[in-house]
PLY file of the C-alpha trace (Angstrom):
ply
format ascii 1.0
element vertex 225
property float x
property float y
property float z
element edge 224
property int vertex1
property int vertex2
end_header
28.76 -5.81 -17.52
29.53 -6.68 -13.69
26.09 -5.19 -12.55
24.29 -7.21 -15.25
25.93 -10.36 -14.36
25.42 -9.80 -10.65
21.60 -9.13 -11.24
21.19 -12.12 -13.53
22.74 -14.41 -10.77
20.55 -12.76 -8.32
17.22 -13.31 -10.31
18.23 -16.93 -11.27
18.68 -17.68 -7.56
15.32 -16.18 -6.88
13.58 -18.27 -9.43
14.85 -21.21 -7.83
13.45 -20.01 -4.32
10.14 -19.35 -5.90
9.91 -22.86 -7.53
10.71 -24.29 -4.18
7.86 -22.08 -2.56
5.62 -23.44 -5.31
6.45 -26.83 -4.61
5.98 -26.46 -0.67
2.41 -24.79 -1.23
1.22 -27.59 -3.72
2.26 -30.31 -1.19
0.76 -28.14 1.56
3.72 -28.05 3.45
3.00 -24.56 4.49
4.86 -24.38 7.83
7.99 -25.24 5.72
6.92 -22.40 3.17
6.62 -20.06 6.25
9.95 -20.75 7.46
11.43 -20.51 3.76
10.02 -17.26 3.39
11.08 -15.91 6.82
14.57 -16.92 6.04
14.48 -15.11 2.94
13.10 -11.97 4.39
15.93 -11.94 6.97
18.44 -12.28 4.31
17.05 -9.32 2.30
16.02 -7.02 5.26
17.11 -8.74 8.28
13.38 -9.32 9.70
10.80 -11.94 9.27
7.42 -11.30 7.72
6.05 -9.98 11.01
8.64 -7.31 11.33
8.59 -6.33 7.53
4.70 -5.40 7.59
5.27 -2.74 10.59
8.03 -1.10 8.50
7.43 1.85 6.38
8.32 1.60 2.80
11.18 4.02 3.19
12.62 1.99 6.13
12.41 -1.17 4.06
14.14 0.60 1.03
16.88 1.82 3.70
17.24 -1.79 4.79
17.75 -3.17 1.26
20.41 -0.43 0.61
22.17 -1.25 3.65
25.53 -2.83 3.74
25.87 -2.93 -0.17
26.02 -0.85 -3.27
22.58 0.31 -4.62
23.09 -1.37 -8.08
20.37 -3.79 -7.51
18.01 -2.07 -5.20
15.16 -1.92 -7.86
15.49 -5.71 -8.32
15.35 -6.35 -4.50
12.48 -4.05 -3.91
10.50 -6.19 -6.75
11.83 -9.35 -4.85
10.57 -8.18 -1.54
7.12 -7.37 -3.03
6.98 -10.74 -4.76
7.82 -12.38 -1.47
5.09 -10.63 0.39
2.53 -11.78 -2.02
3.83 -15.27 -1.54
3.65 -14.88 2.27
0.18 -13.44 1.91
-0.79 -16.51 0.04
0.55 -18.83 2.50
-1.02 -16.91 5.40
-4.37 -16.94 3.62
-4.15 -20.87 3.18
-3.40 -21.10 6.99
-6.64 -18.94 7.54
-4.35 -16.26 9.25
-6.41 -13.43 7.70
-4.99 -10.37 9.40
-1.34 -11.40 8.57
-2.23 -11.99 5.08
-3.98 -8.76 4.31
-0.76 -7.31 6.08
1.63 -8.87 3.58
-0.59 -8.07 0.70
-0.96 -4.23 1.43
2.78 -4.06 1.99
3.67 -5.98 -1.07
1.24 -3.79 -3.01
2.66 -0.45 -1.79
6.29 -1.65 -2.57
5.22 -2.43 -6.11
3.42 0.70 -6.83
6.19 2.72 -5.51
8.72 0.67 -7.48
6.54 1.14 -10.72
6.20 4.95 -10.05
10.15 5.22 -10.20
10.35 2.89 -13.21
13.26 4.16 -15.40
12.36 2.04 -18.46
13.80 -1.34 -17.55
11.68 -4.26 -18.17
9.70 -5.66 -15.23
11.05 -9.17 -14.44
8.79 -12.16 -15.14
8.52 -13.25 -11.63
6.68 -9.96 -10.23
3.01 -10.30 -9.57
0.65 -7.90 -11.46
-0.92 -5.10 -9.52
-4.22 -6.68 -10.15
-3.31 -9.89 -8.29
-2.71 -7.97 -5.07
-6.01 -5.91 -5.70
-7.86 -9.26 -6.15
-6.37 -10.73 -3.04
-7.61 -7.66 -1.06
-11.05 -7.56 -2.45
-12.89 -8.84 0.54
-12.78 -5.47 2.19
-12.12 -1.70 1.53
-8.47 -0.39 0.75
-6.91 2.06 3.16
-6.86 5.75 1.74
-3.10 5.67 1.15
-3.45 2.54 -0.94
-6.28 4.05 -3.14
-4.16 6.90 -3.50
-1.30 4.91 -4.89
-3.50 2.84 -7.10
-5.22 6.03 -8.51
-1.80 7.45 -9.57
-0.67 4.25 -10.83
-3.54 3.70 -13.13
-3.59 7.30 -14.52
0.27 6.59 -15.43
-0.81 3.46 -17.36
-3.78 4.69 -18.87
-6.54 2.74 -17.04
-8.51 5.86 -16.37
-11.62 4.05 -15.38
-9.80 2.33 -12.54
-8.19 5.59 -11.49
-11.66 6.93 -11.13
-12.90 4.14 -9.00
-9.87 4.62 -6.75
-10.69 8.40 -6.58
-14.17 7.66 -5.56
-13.28 4.89 -2.92
-11.26 7.68 -1.27
-14.20 10.32 -1.61
-16.43 7.58 0.02
-13.97 7.73 3.09
-13.48 11.69 3.15
-16.35 13.22 1.34
-15.85 16.54 2.87
-12.21 16.54 2.12
-11.61 19.85 0.14
-8.13 19.07 -0.84
-9.18 15.63 -2.17
-11.87 17.12 -4.12
-9.30 19.56 -5.62
-7.04 16.43 -6.21
-9.96 14.71 -7.96
-10.76 18.07 -10.24
-7.00 18.24 -11.47
-7.26 14.54 -12.21
-10.21 15.11 -14.64
-8.71 18.39 -15.85
-5.56 16.56 -16.90
-7.48 14.00 -18.77
-9.66 16.59 -20.62
-6.40 17.09 -22.77
-6.36 13.33 -24.01
-7.92 12.38 -27.14
-11.56 10.75 -27.19
-9.90 7.44 -28.32
-7.43 7.27 -25.42
-10.11 8.06 -23.05
-12.39 5.34 -24.53
-9.40 2.89 -24.21
-9.07 3.96 -20.70
-12.60 3.01 -19.84
-13.62 6.70 -19.13
-15.56 8.20 -22.13
-15.46 12.07 -22.19
-19.13 12.44 -21.42
-18.56 10.48 -18.13
-15.34 12.55 -17.47
-17.41 15.77 -17.93
-20.09 14.73 -15.85
-17.63 13.61 -12.88
-15.68 16.68 -13.17
-19.04 18.78 -12.98
-20.04 16.53 -9.94
-16.72 17.28 -8.07
-16.93 20.98 -8.64
-20.70 21.14 -7.53
-19.24 19.30 -4.31
-16.74 21.86 -3.89
-19.19 24.72 -4.24
-21.33 23.04 -1.64
-18.70 22.68 0.67
-17.42 26.26 0.48
-21.06 27.63 0.89
0 1
1 2
2 3
3 4
4 5
5 6
6 7
7 8
8 9
9 10
10 11
11 12
12 13
13 14
14 15
15 16
16 17
17 18
18 19
19 20
20 21
21 22
22 23
23 24
24 25
25 26
26 27
27 28
28 29
29 30
30 31
31 32
32 33
33 34
34 35
35 36
36 37
37 38
38 39
39 40
40 41
41 42
42 43
43 44
44 45
45 46
46 47
47 48
48 49
49 50
50 51
51 52
52 53
53 54
54 55
55 56
56 57
57 58
58 59
59 60
60 61
61 62
62 63
63 64
64 65
65 66
66 67
67 68
68 69
69 70
70 71
71 72
72 73
73 74
74 75
75 76
76 77
77 78
78 79
79 80
80 81
81 82
82 83
83 84
84 85
85 86
86 87
87 88
88 89
89 90
90 91
91 92
92 93
93 94
94 95
95 96
96 97
97 98
98 99
99 100
100 101
101 102
102 103
103 104
104 105
105 106
106 107
107 108
108 109
109 110
110 111
111 112
112 113
113 114
114 115
115 116
116 117
117 118
118 119
119 120
120 121
121 122
122 123
123 124
124 125
125 126
126 127
127 128
128 129
129 130
130 131
131 132
132 133
133 134
134 135
135 136
136 137
137 138
138 139
139 140
140 141
141 142
142 143
143 144
144 145
145 146
146 147
147 148
148 149
149 150
150 151
151 152
152 153
153 154
154 155
155 156
156 157
157 158
158 159
159 160
160 161
161 162
162 163
163 164
164 165
165 166
166 167
167 168
168 169
169 170
170 171
171 172
172 173
173 174
174 175
175 176
176 177
177 178
178 179
179 180
180 181
181 182
182 183
183 184
184 185
185 186
186 187
187 188
188 189
189 190
190 191
191 192
192 193
193 194
194 195
195 196
196 197
197 198
198 199
199 200
200 201
201 202
202 203
203 204
204 205
205 206
206 207
207 208
208 209
209 210
210 211
211 212
212 213
213 214
214 215
215 216
216 217
217 218
218 219
219 220
220 221
221 222
222 223
223 224
């Protein structure tokens, strides 16, 4: 009960912060929004937005845990991802393109890793959808690591066509990567055990799956020749 009450209060306070940020953005008070975001970043992890984008996800998790029990680390991770989306939006409005992209990427990575560790709890309503991050990053190709995280996420949630798109984005970057080819082949082999209905719902019909699997196997043979 103590844990639940603590988390409820924390989420209520976070909603108030988000409402304030929305008002500041609507009124074009972007410098104030940036200051508000930096203050909240410092409260959560001891660093402003610029510092956060330079930390690894593991380092950020350690900072979220530091100095207090781990009872709300999941929620704080989701809050941090949400704040990074907000910071990316503000930076984009200020035409700080590189800062915006850095915030979106870090927020997306945190969100994907949190979702991968999801233990069945409901995702709070304030958390941005994965697709909002992806849409915000669509102006240029994603880093290899990001596509890998997205591929695994989409497979977990049954969006197999999107998982395949992420796989082929990685293959475009590293077409001669034998380990990546094996990774892709394993992906299609796992999906072979799914029903036709599930594959169709995931936007990867069986005939497309089999064609892609044959293609990767042919690439692997050519690479080994």
